[in-house]
N, C-alpha and C positions, 0 to 999 in steps of 0.2 A: 783602138785605144792607144793613147800616146804614152811613151815611157817617160819617166821623170827626167831622164837625161836629155830628152828633147827640148827642155826648157833651159839648158845650160849653154853658155856661150864662152868664147875666149875673153879673158880679162884684158883691159886696156886696148880694146879695139872697137871700132864703130860697128854696130849691129843693126840689122833691120829684121823685125819679127817680134814675137812674144817670148822674150827671154827673161827669166826671173833671177838668175844667179850665174856666177862663173862656174866653170868646170871644177875649180878647186874649192868650191863652197863646202863648208862643214855641215853635215846633217845632224842637228842637235837632237833629233828624235831617234837616232840610230841605236842608242844605248841608254840604259837606265842611269848610268853614271855621268851622262852629259848634263851640263848646267846651262840654263838660259836665264839671264838677268835682265830686268827692266827697271829703269829709274826715270824720274822726271815725268811721270804720267799723272794727270789730274782728270778725274772723271767729273762730268758735268750733267746736271739734270736739265733737260730741254735742249733746244737747238742753238742757243747762244753761248758762245765760249766767253769765259771771264779771264782776267789776267792770271797768270800762273801764281799760285800761292806757295811761296817757299817758307817752310818753318824750320828753324834750327833744330839740331838733334836733341838738345836738352829740353826744348819745348815739346817736341813730339814724344819724348820719353815721359815727361810729366803727364801728358794726356793719357798715355798708356798706363801709368802707375795709378791712376784713379781707379782702374779696374783690376790690376794684378801687380803684386810686388814679390820679388824673390830676395830673401836674406840668406847670407852664407854662400855666396856664389864664387868665392875666390878659389884658386887652385891649391893654396896651402892649408885651407881648412881652419884658419885661425880668425875668422870674422867675429867681431863683437856684434851681437844681435840687440841686446838691451841690458838694463841694469835693474836690480831689485834687492829683495831681502829674503832670507830663509825664514819661513813662518814657524816651522816646527822641525822635528827630526826627519821628515820625509817629503816636505814640499817647500817650494820657493815661488814667489811672485815676482814677475819682472815686467817692466814697462818697455814697450817697443814703439818708438816714434816712426810714423809713416813718412816717407819722403815728401809726399803731397797728400792733401785730403782726399780720401777715397770717396767714391760716389755713393756708397752705402756701407752699412756695417759689414766688415769682411768675414769670410769663413777661413778656417785654418786647416792646412795640411802640411805634411813634412815628409822628408825622405825616410827617416828612421829616427826615433827618439834617442837612441843611443849614440847618434852622431852629435848630440848637443850635451853641454854640461853647464852647471851653475858653479862658477868659480868664486870662492871666497878667498880673501887675502891670506888668512891664516891656515886654511884647511885644504887648499888645492881644489881639484876638480871633483864635482859630484855629478856623475853621469845621470842623465834623465832616462826614465823608462816610459813616460807619457807626457804629452804637452797638450793643454787645452786652452781655449780662450776664456777669460773671466767675463762675467756678466757686466762688468763696468767698462768694457772696451767701447771704443767709438770710431768715428771715421778719420780722426787725426792721429790716434794712437791706440794700441792694443795692450791689454794686460794678459800676460801668459801665466798660466799656472803649471808648474813643472813638478811631476812626481819624480823623486830622486832615488837612485839605487843605493847610494851611500847616505849616511846620516850626518848632515851638518848641524851644528848647534843653532838653536832658534835665535833670530834677531841679528844675524850677520848679514852685512851688505855684500853684494857681489855682482858679477856680470854673467849674462848668458852668452855663451860663445859656441860656435861650431868647433867640433874636435877633429873632424876629418874633411877632406875635400868633397866628400859626398854629402855633407850636411847642408841641406837646403830646407828653408822654411818658407812656405807660400801663403800669402794672404790674397784672397780673391773676393772681389765685389762685382763679379760678372753680372750681366743682365739676366 
């Protein structure tokens, strides 16, 4: 049995034989903290290769956002998610516009409801205790129904925002 070192050769020198790498080659499989990156690869169906298809980052992101969107991903935790109105003393409705049309009606999940607040101009933050999607949500926008811990007056306009850097709201339209 051959040792893996048998396939190493001296760098910058002519070789004859079946050498795969130089003796200074890094083994990326040696540790779980090693990283191996690949870019510029295009998989093809069949045996005929086509011209490489380059898509700009924003185009690729838009294609991904048809399936999954994250709101509130900044480090300072002050992201505005949507705007709406307080319905009564314990709930608010807010409209969230999707960055692109999603492929189907999304489902909602979030990191923790208390990471979000409904902020009215005259009353400050009203922390959420629960967030659900309203039945009138669609593929281009979603209506959030927020149950609030504090009691805003009914009929006040406001914004939904993340209160902490951990505040993440997820919309998923996965297959």
